[in-house]
N, C-alpha and C positions, 0 to 999 in steps of 0.2 A: 506222161500226159501232158499234151499242149492245151493251154487256158482257151475257154471259148471267148473270143472278143469280138466287139462289134465290126462288123463287116465280114467275118468268115461265115463259112458254110457250115453247118452241121446236121448230122442224122440224128432223127430222136424217135426211139421207140417209145410208144404211150399208150395209157388208157385212160378214157375221160369218163367219169361217173357223175351221177345226180348225186344228191345230199342221200336220196334213200340208198345208194348203192348201186344201181340199176347200171350196166355200162350203155353208154349211148353211142362209143365208138372208139376202136382199137387199132393197133398197127399188127397186132399179134397174126401171122399167118400173112402178112404183106410187106413191102418193102418199107422201113422204116421212112417218117416224112424228113424232108430236107428243108431246113429254114436258113436264111441270113440272119446271122445276129444282128439284132437292133435295127431291123427292116422295118417292122412294126405289123409283120403280115401273120400275127397269131393272136389270138384274144389275149387280153390284158389277164395276168395270172396263169398263164401256162408255165 
């Protein structure tokens, strides 16, 4: 598997949850989110 490095595009399956476990967003049943590593386009901690 290739290492995800800054500048590369990656596809990510995700489920976002609140502290109480409630799901607020998910890629389940949809296309994965595509992001460019190091571009700063996702929230901190993702």
